[in-house]
HTML snippet that shows the backbone in 3Dmol.js (N, CA, C, O; Angstrom):
<script src="https://3Dmol.org/build/3Dmol-min.js"></script>
<div id="view" style="width:600px;height:400px;position:relative"></div>
<script>
const pdb = `
ATOM      1  N   MET A   1      18.867   5.862  -5.695  1.00  0.00           N
ATOM      2  CA  MET A   1      18.097   6.952  -6.230  1.00  0.00           C
ATOM      3  C   MET A   1      16.621   6.580  -6.161  1.00  0.00           C
ATOM      4  O   MET A   1      16.221   5.525  -6.654  1.00  0.00           O
ATOM      5  N   GLY A   2      15.835   7.414  -5.569  1.00  0.00           N
ATOM      6  CA  GLY A   2      14.416   7.150  -5.409  1.00  0.00           C
ATOM      7  C   GLY A   2      13.569   7.987  -6.347  1.00  0.00           C
ATOM      8  O   GLY A   2      14.071   8.721  -7.198  1.00  0.00           O
ATOM      9  N   THR A   3      12.286   7.849  -6.163  1.00  0.00           N
ATOM     10  CA  THR A   3      11.326   8.556  -7.002  1.00  0.00           C
ATOM     11  C   THR A   3      10.018   8.740  -6.248  1.00  0.00           C
ATOM     12  O   THR A   3       9.773   8.070  -5.245  1.00  0.00           O
ATOM     13  N   MET A   4       9.185   9.643  -6.730  1.00  0.00           N
ATOM     14  CA  MET A   4       7.845   9.792  -6.169  1.00  0.00           C
ATOM     15  C   MET A   4       6.958   8.729  -6.803  1.00  0.00           C
ATOM     16  O   MET A   4       7.008   8.508  -8.013  1.00  0.00           O
ATOM     17  N   VAL A   5       6.151   8.076  -5.986  1.00  0.00           N
ATOM     18  CA  VAL A   5       5.259   7.029  -6.474  1.00  0.00           C
ATOM     19  C   VAL A   5       3.830   7.336  -6.048  1.00  0.00           C
ATOM     20  O   VAL A   5       3.601   8.007  -5.041  1.00  0.00           O
ATOM     21  N   THR A   6       2.884   6.845  -6.817  1.00  0.00           N
ATOM     22  CA  THR A   6       1.472   6.980  -6.478  1.00  0.00           C
ATOM     23  C   THR A   6       1.012   5.680  -5.853  1.00  0.00           C
ATOM     24  O   THR A   6       1.262   4.601  -6.391  1.00  0.00           O
ATOM     25  N   ARG A   7       0.346   5.780  -4.731  1.00  0.00           N
ATOM     26  CA  ARG A   7      -0.179   4.614  -4.021  1.00  0.00           C
ATOM     27  C   ARG A   7      -1.629   4.894  -3.657  1.00  0.00           C
ATOM     28  O   ARG A   7      -2.096   6.030  -3.731  1.00  0.00           O
ATOM     29  N   TYR A   8      -2.328   3.843  -3.264  1.00  0.00           N
ATOM     30  CA  TYR A   8      -3.731   3.940  -2.874  1.00  0.00           C
ATOM     31  C   TYR A   8      -3.905   3.259  -1.529  1.00  0.00           C
ATOM     32  O   TYR A   8      -3.223   2.280  -1.228  1.00  0.00           O
ATOM     33  N   ARG A   9      -4.827   3.782  -0.714  1.00  0.00           N
ATOM     34  CA  ARG A   9      -5.145   3.158   0.564  1.00  0.00           C
ATOM     35  C   ARG A   9      -6.660   3.191   0.735  1.00  0.00           C
ATOM     36  O   ARG A   9      -7.349   4.013   0.132  1.00  0.00           O
ATOM     37  N   VAL A  10      -7.162   2.288   1.563  1.00  0.00           N
ATOM     38  CA  VAL A  10      -8.589   2.199   1.840  1.00  0.00           C
ATOM     39  C   VAL A  10      -8.850   2.881   3.175  1.00  0.00           C
ATOM     40  O   VAL A  10      -8.178   2.597   4.166  1.00  0.00           O
ATOM     41  N   GLU A  11      -9.835   3.790   3.197  1.00  0.00           N
ATOM     42  CA  GLU A  11     -10.211   4.495   4.425  1.00  0.00           C
ATOM     43  C   GLU A  11     -11.683   4.274   4.711  1.00  0.00           C
ATOM     44  O   GLU A  11     -12.500   4.174   3.796  1.00  0.00           O
ATOM     45  N   ASN A  12     -12.011   4.197   6.002  1.00  0.00           N
ATOM     46  CA  ASN A  12     -13.424   4.087   6.376  1.00  0.00           C
ATOM     47  C   ASN A  12     -13.999   5.484   6.613  1.00  0.00           C
ATOM     48  O   ASN A  12     -13.297   6.484   6.464  1.00  0.00           O
ATOM     49  N   ALA A  13     -15.280   5.545   6.983  1.00  0.00           N
ATOM     50  CA  ALA A  13     -15.965   6.831   7.156  1.00  0.00           C
ATOM     51  C   ALA A  13     -15.361   7.682   8.270  1.00  0.00           C
ATOM     52  O   ALA A  13     -15.535   8.900   8.273  1.00  0.00           O
ATOM     53  N   LYS A  14     -14.660   7.065   9.209  1.00  0.00           N
ATOM     54  CA  LYS A  14     -14.038   7.796  10.317  1.00  0.00           C
ATOM     55  C   LYS A  14     -12.634   8.280   9.976  1.00  0.00           C
ATOM     56  O   LYS A  14     -11.993   8.940  10.794  1.00  0.00           O
ATOM     57  N   GLY A  15     -12.147   7.960   8.773  1.00  0.00           N
ATOM     58  CA  GLY A  15     -10.813   8.373   8.369  1.00  0.00           C
ATOM     59  C   GLY A  15      -9.719   7.414   8.781  1.00  0.00           C
ATOM     60  O   GLY A  15      -8.537   7.719   8.623  1.00  0.00           O
ATOM     61  N   CYS A  16     -10.092   6.257   9.308  1.00  0.00           N
ATOM     62  CA  CYS A  16      -9.103   5.237   9.664  1.00  0.00           C
ATOM     63  C   CYS A  16      -8.708   4.463   8.409  1.00  0.00           C
ATOM     64  O   CYS A  16      -9.504   4.345   7.478  1.00  0.00           O
ATOM     65  N   VAL A  17      -7.497   3.942   8.381  1.00  0.00           N
ATOM     66  CA  VAL A  17      -6.978   3.243   7.209  1.00  0.00           C
ATOM     67  C   VAL A  17      -6.947   1.736   7.432  1.00  0.00           C
ATOM     68  O   VAL A  17      -6.762   1.259   8.551  1.00  0.00           O
ATOM     69  N   LEU A  18      -7.133   1.001   6.343  1.00  0.00           N
ATOM     70  CA  LEU A  18      -7.083  -0.455   6.381  1.00  0.00           C
ATOM     71  C   LEU A  18      -5.633  -0.914   6.444  1.00  0.00           C
ATOM     72  O   LEU A  18      -4.788  -0.410   5.704  1.00  0.00           O
ATOM     73  N   THR A  19      -5.340  -1.869   7.323  1.00  0.00           N
ATOM     74  CA  THR A  19      -3.992  -2.413   7.444  1.00  0.00           C
ATOM     75  C   THR A  19      -3.872  -3.700   6.637  1.00  0.00           C
ATOM     76  O   THR A  19      -4.872  -4.234   6.158  1.00  0.00           O
ATOM     77  N   ASP A  20      -2.641  -4.198   6.489  1.00  0.00           N
ATOM     78  CA  ASP A  20      -2.409  -5.478   5.824  1.00  0.00           C
ATOM     79  C   ASP A  20      -3.089  -6.622   6.562  1.00  0.00           C
ATOM     80  O   ASP A  20      -3.423  -7.642   5.960  1.00  0.00           O
ATOM     81  N   GLU A  21      -3.293  -6.456   7.864  1.00  0.00           N
ATOM     82  CA  GLU A  21      -3.918  -7.499   8.679  1.00  0.00           C
ATOM     83  C   GLU A  21      -5.438  -7.497   8.560  1.00  0.00           C
ATOM     84  O   GLU A  21      -6.094  -8.400   9.078  1.00  0.00           O
ATOM     85  N   GLY A  22      -6.009  -6.501   7.889  1.00  0.00           N
ATOM     86  CA  GLY A  22      -7.440  -6.478   7.637  1.00  0.00           C
ATOM     87  C   GLY A  22      -8.283  -5.731   8.646  1.00  0.00           C
ATOM     88  O   GLY A  22      -9.501  -5.908   8.675  1.00  0.00           O
ATOM     89  N   PHE A  23      -7.668  -4.895   9.481  1.00  0.00           N
ATOM     90  CA  PHE A  23      -8.448  -4.072  10.405  1.00  0.00           C
ATOM     91  C   PHE A  23      -8.126  -2.602  10.149  1.00  0.00           C
ATOM     92  O   PHE A  23      -7.150  -2.280   9.471  1.00  0.00           O
ATOM     93  N   PHE A  24      -8.951  -1.720  10.696  1.00  0.00           N
ATOM     94  CA  PHE A  24      -8.764  -0.282  10.497  1.00  0.00           C
ATOM     95  C   PHE A  24      -8.067   0.331  11.703  1.00  0.00           C
ATOM     96  O   PHE A  24      -8.314  -0.059  12.844  1.00  0.00           O
ATOM     97  N   THR A  25      -7.192   1.297  11.435  1.00  0.00           N
ATOM     98  CA  THR A  25      -6.450   1.992  12.476  1.00  0.00           C
ATOM     99  C   THR A  25      -6.318   3.465  12.104  1.00  0.00           C
ATOM    100  O   THR A  25      -6.415   3.830  10.932  1.00  0.00           O
ATOM    101  N   SER A  26      -6.099   4.296  13.101  1.00  0.00           N
ATOM    102  CA  SER A  26      -5.877   5.721  12.836  1.00  0.00           C
ATOM    103  C   SER A  26      -4.417   6.005  12.475  1.00  0.00           C
ATOM    104  O   SER A  26      -4.083   7.121  12.079  1.00  0.00           O
ATOM    105  N   GLU A  27      -3.554   5.007  12.609  1.00  0.00           N
ATOM    106  CA  GLU A  27      -2.125   5.162  12.295  1.00  0.00           C
ATOM    107  C   GLU A  27      -1.893   5.015  10.793  1.00  0.00           C
ATOM    108  O   GLU A  27      -1.836   3.897  10.279  1.00  0.00           O
ATOM    109  N   ARG A  28      -1.761   6.132  10.093  1.00  0.00           N
ATOM    110  CA  ARG A  28      -1.598   6.094   8.637  1.00  0.00           C
ATOM    111  C   ARG A  28      -0.347   5.327   8.193  1.00  0.00           C
ATOM    112  O   ARG A  28      -0.329   4.760   7.101  1.00  0.00           O
ATOM    113  N   ASP A  29       0.684   5.305   9.019  1.00  0.00           N
ATOM    114  CA  ASP A  29       1.903   4.571   8.666  1.00  0.00           C
ATOM    115  C   ASP A  29       1.668   3.069   8.577  1.00  0.00           C
ATOM    116  O   ASP A  29       2.459   2.357   7.958  1.00  0.00           O
ATOM    117  N   ASP A  30       0.593   2.577   9.186  1.00  0.00           N
ATOM    118  CA  ASP A  30       0.287   1.146   9.169  1.00  0.00           C
ATOM    119  C   ASP A  30      -0.645   0.751   8.029  1.00  0.00           C
ATOM    120  O   ASP A  30      -1.038  -0.411   7.932  1.00  0.00           O
ATOM    121  N   ALA A  31      -1.003   1.692   7.173  1.00  0.00           N
ATOM    122  CA  ALA A  31      -1.964   1.429   6.093  1.00  0.00           C
ATOM    123  C   ALA A  31      -1.401   0.451   5.072  1.00  0.00           C
ATOM    124  O   ALA A  31      -0.219   0.495   4.732  1.00  0.00           O
ATOM    125  N   ALA A  32      -2.266  -0.428   4.593  1.00  0.00           N
ATOM    126  CA  ALA A  32      -1.913  -1.270   3.452  1.00  0.00           C
ATOM    127  C   ALA A  32      -1.825  -0.356   2.237  1.00  0.00           C
ATOM    128  O   ALA A  32      -2.721   0.454   2.000  1.00  0.00           O
ATOM    129  N   GLU A  33      -0.756  -0.483   1.472  1.00  0.00           N
ATOM    130  CA  GLU A  33      -0.569   0.342   0.286  1.00  0.00           C
ATOM    131  C   GLU A  33      -0.820  -0.500  -0.954  1.00  0.00           C
ATOM    132  O   GLU A  33      -0.305  -1.610  -1.085  1.00  0.00           O
ATOM    133  N   PHE A  34      -1.611   0.043  -1.851  1.00  0.00           N
ATOM    134  CA  PHE A  34      -1.910  -0.625  -3.106  1.00  0.00           C
ATOM    135  C   PHE A  34      -1.239   0.132  -4.237  1.00  0.00           C
ATOM    136  O   PHE A  34      -1.270   1.363  -4.265  1.00  0.00           O
ATOM    137  N   THR A  35      -0.634  -0.589  -5.170  1.00  0.00           N
ATOM    138  CA  THR A  35      -0.067   0.045  -6.356  1.00  0.00           C
ATOM    139  C   THR A  35      -1.095   0.116  -7.466  1.00  0.00           C
ATOM    140  O   THR A  35      -0.931   0.877  -8.420  1.00  0.00           O
ATOM    141  N   ASP A  36      -2.154  -0.669  -7.349  1.00  0.00           N
ATOM    142  CA  ASP A  36      -3.181  -0.755  -8.376  1.00  0.00           C
ATOM    143  C   ASP A  36      -4.505  -0.222  -7.830  1.00  0.00           C
ATOM    144  O   ASP A  36      -5.020  -0.737  -6.838  1.00  0.00           O
ATOM    145  N   GLU A  37      -5.055   0.805  -8.473  1.00  0.00           N
ATOM    146  CA  GLU A  37      -6.289   1.416  -7.987  1.00  0.00           C
ATOM    147  C   GLU A  37      -7.457   0.436  -8.012  1.00  0.00           C
ATOM    148  O   GLU A  37      -8.283   0.439  -7.099  1.00  0.00           O
ATOM    149  N   ASP A  38      -7.537  -0.399  -9.041  1.00  0.00           N
ATOM    150  CA  ASP A  38      -8.633  -1.370  -9.123  1.00  0.00           C
ATOM    151  C   ASP A  38      -8.587  -2.369  -7.970  1.00  0.00           C
ATOM    152  O   ASP A  38      -9.627  -2.734  -7.422  1.00  0.00           O
ATOM    153  N   ALA A  39      -7.390  -2.808  -7.603  1.00  0.00           N
ATOM    154  CA  ALA A  39      -7.255  -3.734  -6.470  1.00  0.00           C
ATOM    155  C   ALA A  39      -7.694  -3.060  -5.176  1.00  0.00           C
ATOM    156  O   ALA A  39      -8.313  -3.697  -4.324  1.00  0.00           O
ATOM    157  N   ALA A  40      -7.381  -1.789  -5.025  1.00  0.00           N
ATOM    158  CA  ALA A  40      -7.801  -1.055  -3.831  1.00  0.00           C
ATOM    159  C   ALA A  40      -9.323  -0.937  -3.783  1.00  0.00           C
ATOM    160  O   ALA A  40      -9.924  -1.092  -2.721  1.00  0.00           O
ATOM    161  N   HIS A  41      -9.946  -0.664  -4.928  1.00  0.00           N
ATOM    162  CA  HIS A  41     -11.409  -0.577  -4.975  1.00  0.00           C
ATOM    163  C   HIS A  41     -12.048  -1.931  -4.678  1.00  0.00           C
ATOM    164  O   HIS A  41     -13.077  -2.001  -4.007  1.00  0.00           O
ATOM    165  N   GLU A  42     -11.446  -2.991  -5.171  1.00  0.00           N
ATOM    166  CA  GLU A  42     -11.964  -4.333  -4.887  1.00  0.00           C
ATOM    167  C   GLU A  42     -11.920  -4.620  -3.389  1.00  0.00           C
ATOM    168  O   GLU A  42     -12.877  -5.154  -2.827  1.00  0.00           O
ATOM    169  N   GLU A  43     -10.819  -4.267  -2.748  1.00  0.00           N
ATOM    170  CA  GLU A  43     -10.692  -4.464  -1.299  1.00  0.00           C
ATOM    171  C   GLU A  43     -11.683  -3.583  -0.548  1.00  0.00           C
ATOM    172  O   GLU A  43     -12.305  -4.031   0.415  1.00  0.00           O
ATOM    173  N   ALA A  44     -11.834  -2.335  -0.981  1.00  0.00           N
ATOM    174  CA  ALA A  44     -12.745  -1.399  -0.316  1.00  0.00           C
ATOM    175  C   ALA A  44     -14.195  -1.867  -0.401  1.00  0.00           C
ATOM    176  O   ALA A  44     -14.995  -1.576   0.488  1.00  0.00           O
ATOM    177  N   SER A  45     -14.535  -2.586  -1.460  1.00  0.00           N
ATOM    178  CA  SER A  45     -15.919  -3.046  -1.628  1.00  0.00           C
ATOM    179  C   SER A  45     -16.344  -4.015  -0.535  1.00  0.00           C
ATOM    180  O   SER A  45     -17.538  -4.244  -0.341  1.00  0.00           O
ATOM    181  N   SER A  46     -15.387  -4.584   0.177  1.00  0.00           N
ATOM    182  CA  SER A  46     -15.683  -5.497   1.291  1.00  0.00           C
ATOM    183  C   SER A  46     -16.104  -4.755   2.552  1.00  0.00           C
ATOM    184  O   SER A  46     -16.583  -5.371   3.504  1.00  0.00           O
ATOM    185  N   PHE A  47     -15.931  -3.439   2.564  1.00  0.00           N
ATOM    186  CA  PHE A  47     -16.210  -2.633   3.751  1.00  0.00           C
ATOM    187  C   PHE A  47     -17.182  -1.510   3.388  1.00  0.00           C
ATOM    188  O   PHE A  47     -16.771  -0.514   2.793  1.00  0.00           O
ATOM    189  N   PRO A  48     -18.463  -1.653   3.736  1.00  0.00           N
ATOM    190  CA  PRO A  48     -19.460  -0.626   3.399  1.00  0.00           C
ATOM    191  C   PRO A  48     -19.024   0.764   3.878  1.00  0.00           C
ATOM    192  O   PRO A  48     -18.627   0.942   5.030  1.00  0.00           O
ATOM    193  N   GLY A  49     -19.104   1.732   2.983  1.00  0.00           N
ATOM    194  CA  GLY A  49     -18.744   3.104   3.321  1.00  0.00           C
ATOM    195  C   GLY A  49     -17.270   3.427   3.154  1.00  0.00           C
ATOM    196  O   GLY A  49     -16.878   4.585   3.293  1.00  0.00           O
ATOM    197  N   ALA A  50     -16.438   2.422   2.857  1.00  0.00           N
ATOM    198  CA  ALA A  50     -15.005   2.661   2.687  1.00  0.00           C
ATOM    199  C   ALA A  50     -14.738   3.311   1.336  1.00  0.00           C
ATOM    200  O   ALA A  50     -15.455   3.075   0.364  1.00  0.00           O
ATOM    201  N   THR A  51     -13.704   4.126   1.294  1.00  0.00           N
ATOM    202  CA  THR A  51     -13.308   4.802   0.061  1.00  0.00           C
ATOM    203  C   THR A  51     -11.844   4.516  -0.231  1.00  0.00           C
ATOM    204  O   THR A  51     -11.094   4.090   0.647  1.00  0.00           O
ATOM    205  N   VAL A  52     -11.452   4.754  -1.463  1.00  0.00           N
ATOM    206  CA  VAL A  52     -10.054   4.607  -1.872  1.00  0.00           C
ATOM    207  C   VAL A  52      -9.463   6.003  -2.003  1.00  0.00           C
ATOM    208  O   VAL A  52     -10.010   6.862  -2.694  1.00  0.00           O
ATOM    209  N   GLU A  53      -8.349   6.213  -1.335  1.00  0.00           N
ATOM    210  CA  GLU A  53      -7.663   7.506  -1.365  1.00  0.00           C
ATOM    211  C   GLU A  53      -6.318   7.344  -2.060  1.00  0.00           C
ATOM    212  O   GLU A  53      -5.573   6.403  -1.786  1.00  0.00           O
ATOM    213  N   GLU A  54      -6.020   8.269  -2.958  1.00  0.00           N
ATOM    214  CA  GLU A  54      -4.742   8.274  -3.660  1.00  0.00           C
ATOM    215  C   GLU A  54      -3.773   9.174  -2.907  1.00  0.00           C
ATOM    216  O   GLU A  54      -4.165  10.224  -2.400  1.00  0.00           O
ATOM    217  N   PHE A  55      -2.514   8.769  -2.832  1.00  0.00           N
ATOM    218  CA  PHE A  55      -1.495   9.630  -2.239  1.00  0.00           C
ATOM    219  C   PHE A  55      -0.171   9.385  -2.935  1.00  0.00           C
ATOM    220  O   PHE A  55       0.019   8.362  -3.593  1.00  0.00           O
ATOM    221  N   ARG A  56       0.740  10.331  -2.786  1.00  0.00           N
ATOM    222  CA  ARG A  56       2.080  10.204  -3.365  1.00  0.00           C
ATOM    223  C   ARG A  56       3.098  10.245  -2.239  1.00  0.00           C
ATOM    224  O   ARG A  56       2.932  10.961  -1.251  1.00  0.00           O
ATOM    225  N   ARG A  57       4.150   9.466  -2.410  1.00  0.00           N
ATOM    226  CA  ARG A  57       5.222   9.461  -1.425  1.00  0.00           C
ATOM    227  C   ARG A  57       6.531   9.132  -2.119  1.00  0.00           C
ATOM    228  O   ARG A  57       6.550   8.657  -3.255  1.00  0.00           O
ATOM    229  N   TYR A  58       7.623   9.393  -1.417  1.00  0.00           N
ATOM    230  CA  TYR A  58       8.954   9.076  -1.916  1.00  0.00           C
ATOM    231  C   TYR A  58       9.244   7.607  -1.661  1.00  0.00           C
ATOM    232  O   TYR A  58       8.901   7.082  -0.602  1.00  0.00           O
ATOM    233  N   SER A  59       9.871   6.942  -2.619  1.00  0.00           N
ATOM    234  CA  SER A  59      10.217   5.535  -2.456  1.00  0.00           C
ATOM    235  C   SER A  59      11.585   5.259  -3.061  1.00  0.00           C
ATOM    236  O   SER A  59      11.867   5.661  -4.190  1.00  0.00           O
ATOM    237  N   ASP A  60      12.433   4.570  -2.301  1.00  0.00           N
ATOM    238  CA  ASP A  60      13.715   4.116  -2.837  1.00  0.00           C
ATOM    239  C   ASP A  60      13.518   2.955  -3.796  1.00  0.00           C
ATOM    240  O   ASP A  60      14.296   2.779  -4.734  1.00  0.00           O
ATOM    241  N   PHE A  61      12.479   2.162  -3.564  1.00  0.00           N
ATOM    242  CA  PHE A  61      12.215   0.959  -4.345  1.00  0.00           C
ATOM    243  C   PHE A  61      10.815   1.057  -4.938  1.00  0.00           C
ATOM    244  O   PHE A  61       9.889   0.387  -4.480  1.00  0.00           O
ATOM    245  N   ALA A  62      10.670   1.887  -5.946  1.00  0.00           N
ATOM    246  CA  ALA A  62       9.346   2.201  -6.484  1.00  0.00           C
ATOM    247  C   ALA A  62       8.563   0.982  -6.932  1.00  0.00           C
ATOM    248  O   ALA A  62       7.341   0.959  -6.792  1.00  0.00           O
ATOM    249  N   ASP A  63       9.219  -0.017  -7.457  1.00  0.00           N
ATOM    250  CA  ASP A  63       8.490  -1.159  -7.992  1.00  0.00           C
ATOM    251  C   ASP A  63       8.581  -2.406  -7.122  1.00  0.00           C
ATOM    252  O   ASP A  63       8.236  -3.495  -7.580  1.00  0.00           O
ATOM    253  N   LEU A  64       9.033  -2.276  -5.890  1.00  0.00           N
ATOM    254  CA  LEU A  64       9.179  -3.449  -5.030  1.00  0.00           C
ATOM    255  C   LEU A  64       8.023  -3.647  -4.067  1.00  0.00           C
ATOM    256  O   LEU A  64       8.098  -4.505  -3.188  1.00  0.00           O
ATOM    257  N   ILE A  65       6.959  -2.876  -4.209  1.00  0.00           N
ATOM    258  CA  ILE A  65       5.785  -3.090  -3.365  1.00  0.00           C
ATOM    259  C   ILE A  65       4.777  -3.886  -4.173  1.00  0.00           C
ATOM    260  O   ILE A  65       4.394  -3.480  -5.270  1.00  0.00           O
ATOM    261  N   VAL A  66       4.351  -5.006  -3.638  1.00  0.00           N
ATOM    262  CA  VAL A  66       3.401  -5.847  -4.358  1.00  0.00           C
ATOM    263  C   VAL A  66       1.993  -5.348  -4.128  1.00  0.00           C
ATOM    264  O   VAL A  66       1.723  -4.674  -3.133  1.00  0.00           O
ATOM    265  N   ARG A  67       1.103  -5.671  -5.031  1.00  0.00           N
ATOM    266  CA  ARG A  67      -0.277  -5.212  -4.944  1.00  0.00           C
ATOM    267  C   ARG A  67      -0.923  -5.713  -3.663  1.00  0.00           C
ATOM    268  O   ARG A  67      -0.962  -6.915  -3.399  1.00  0.00           O
ATOM    269  N   GLY A  68      -1.430  -4.773  -2.871  1.00  0.00           N
ATOM    270  CA  GLY A  68      -2.217  -5.127  -1.701  1.00  0.00           C
ATOM    271  C   GLY A  68      -1.431  -5.389  -0.438  1.00  0.00           C
ATOM    272  O   GLY A  68      -2.024  -5.499   0.635  1.00  0.00           O
ATOM    273  N   ALA A  69      -0.126  -5.494  -0.524  1.00  0.00           N
ATOM    274  CA  ALA A  69       0.645  -5.774   0.686  1.00  0.00           C
ATOM    275  C   ALA A  69       2.058  -5.239   0.516  1.00  0.00           C
ATOM    276  O   ALA A  69       2.575  -5.153  -0.598  1.00  0.00           O
ATOM    277  N   ARG A  70       2.656  -4.892   1.607  1.00  0.00           N
ATOM    278  CA  ARG A  70       4.038  -4.447   1.558  1.00  0.00           C
ATOM    279  C   ARG A  70       4.962  -5.653   1.651  1.00  0.00           C
ATOM    280  O   ARG A  70       4.661  -6.624   2.346  1.00  0.00           O
ATOM    281  N   LEU A  71       6.079  -5.585   0.953  1.00  0.00           N
ATOM    282  CA  LEU A  71       7.092  -6.623   1.100  1.00  0.00           C
ATOM    283  C   LEU A  71       7.770  -6.449   2.447  1.00  0.00           C
ATOM    284  O   LEU A  71       7.972  -5.323   2.901  1.00  0.00           O
ATOM    285  N   ASP A  72       8.121  -7.546   3.083  1.00  0.00           N
ATOM    286  CA  ASP A  72       8.884  -7.374   4.311  1.00  0.00           C
ATOM    287  C   ASP A  72      10.324  -7.015   3.950  1.00  0.00           C
ATOM    288  O   ASP A  72      10.724  -7.136   2.792  1.00  0.00           O
ATOM    289  N   HIS A  73      11.080  -6.585   4.913  1.00  0.00           N
ATOM    290  CA  HIS A  73      12.435  -6.084   4.701  1.00  0.00           C
ATOM    291  C   HIS A  73      13.310  -7.106   3.977  1.00  0.00           C
ATOM    292  O   HIS A  73      14.018  -6.753   3.034  1.00  0.00           O
ATOM    293  N   ARG A  74      13.270  -8.350   4.400  1.00  0.00           N
ATOM    294  CA  ARG A  74      14.106  -9.398   3.803  1.00  0.00           C
ATOM    295  C   ARG A  74      13.722  -9.632   2.339  1.00  0.00           C
ATOM    296  O   ARG A  74      14.595  -9.773   1.482  1.00  0.00           O
ATOM    297  N   GLU A  75      12.428  -9.672   2.057  1.00  0.00           N
ATOM    298  CA  GLU A  75      11.974  -9.864   0.676  1.00  0.00           C
ATOM    299  C   GLU A  75      12.440  -8.715  -0.209  1.00  0.00           C
ATOM    300  O   GLU A  75      12.856  -8.935  -1.347  1.00  0.00           O
ATOM    301  N   ALA A  76      12.371  -7.496   0.304  1.00  0.00           N
ATOM    302  CA  ALA A  76      12.786  -6.331  -0.473  1.00  0.00           C
ATOM    303  C   ALA A  76      14.270  -6.403  -0.807  1.00  0.00           C
ATOM    304  O   ALA A  76      14.666  -6.103  -1.933  1.00  0.00           O
ATOM    305  N   ILE A  77      15.086  -6.796   0.150  1.00  0.00           N
ATOM    306  CA  ILE A  77      16.528  -6.925  -0.086  1.00  0.00           C
ATOM    307  C   ILE A  77      16.805  -8.021  -1.106  1.00  0.00           C
ATOM    308  O   ILE A  77      17.600  -7.827  -2.025  1.00  0.00           O
ATOM    309  N   ASP A  78      16.155  -9.172  -0.951  1.00  0.00           N
ATOM    310  CA  ASP A  78      16.347 -10.276  -1.895  1.00  0.00           C
ATOM    311  C   ASP A  78      15.942  -9.868  -3.310  1.00  0.00           C
ATOM    312  O   ASP A  78      16.646 -10.170  -4.274  1.00  0.00           O
ATOM    313  N   GLU A  79      14.811  -9.185  -3.430  1.00  0.00           N
ATOM    314  CA  GLU A  79      14.336  -8.742  -4.743  1.00  0.00           C
ATOM    315  C   GLU A  79      15.291  -7.720  -5.343  1.00  0.00           C
ATOM    316  O   GLU A  79      15.587  -7.777  -6.536  1.00  0.00           O
ATOM    317  N   PHE A  80      15.774  -6.792  -4.533  1.00  0.00           N
ATOM    318  CA  PHE A  80      16.735  -5.798  -5.016  1.00  0.00           C
ATOM    319  C   PHE A  80      17.997  -6.486  -5.528  1.00  0.00           C
ATOM    320  O   PHE A  80      18.486  -6.161  -6.610  1.00  0.00           O
ATOM    321  N   ASN A  81      18.520  -7.427  -4.761  1.00  0.00           N
ATOM    322  CA  ASN A  81      19.734  -8.140  -5.162  1.00  0.00           C
ATOM    323  C   ASN A  81      19.516  -8.961  -6.427  1.00  0.00           C
ATOM    324  O   ASN A  81      20.401  -9.038  -7.279  1.00  0.00           O
ATOM    325  N   ARG A  82      18.348  -9.571  -6.553  1.00  0.00           N
ATOM    326  CA  ARG A  82      18.042 -10.365  -7.740  1.00  0.00           C
ATOM    327  C   ARG A  82      18.040  -9.470  -8.981  1.00  0.00           C
ATOM    328  O   ARG A  82      18.578  -9.846 -10.022  1.00  0.00           O
ATOM    329  N   ARG A  83      17.440  -8.299  -8.867  1.00  0.00           N
ATOM    330  CA  ARG A  83      17.364  -7.390 -10.012  1.00  0.00           C
ATOM    331  C   ARG A  83      18.712  -6.753 -10.331  1.00  0.00           C
ATOM    332  O   ARG A  83      18.987  -6.413 -11.482  1.00  0.00           O
ATOM    333  N   ALA A  84      19.548  -6.594  -9.313  1.00  0.00           N
ATOM    334  CA  ALA A  84      20.852  -5.966  -9.513  1.00  0.00           C
ATOM    335  C   ALA A  84      21.826  -6.896 -10.236  1.00  0.00           C
ATOM    336  O   ALA A  84      22.854  -6.459 -10.753  1.00  0.00           O
ATOM    337  N   GLY A  85      21.489  -8.164 -10.261  1.00  0.00           N
ATOM    338  CA  GLY A  85      22.336  -9.041 -11.037  1.00  0.00           C
ATOM    339  C   GLY A  85      22.928 -10.136 -10.275  1.00  0.00           C
ATOM    340  O   GLY A  85      23.668 -10.947 -10.833  1.00  0.00           O
TER     341      GLY A  85
END
`;
const viewer = $3Dmol.createViewer("view");
viewer.addModel(pdb, "pdb");
viewer.setStyle({}, {cartoon: {color: "spectrum"}});
viewer.zoomTo();
viewer.render();
</script>
């Protein structure tokens, strides 16, 4: 069972999004997702003219995304199993 979650991403003046690797791309699916707005603003401050954009999306694992980076598939499964008991 999933839920809608609020996430934040960093965008530059051209509308490109910041990736986990630290570069900007036009591919929104590659954007680094932040669960914490303050962390997103801190990251955006490193890039003059960058802004923080809020968005909502569906997530099966609402609380399994760590601040500033996405968990890889294996980490997500391990974390899910750990929480399940």
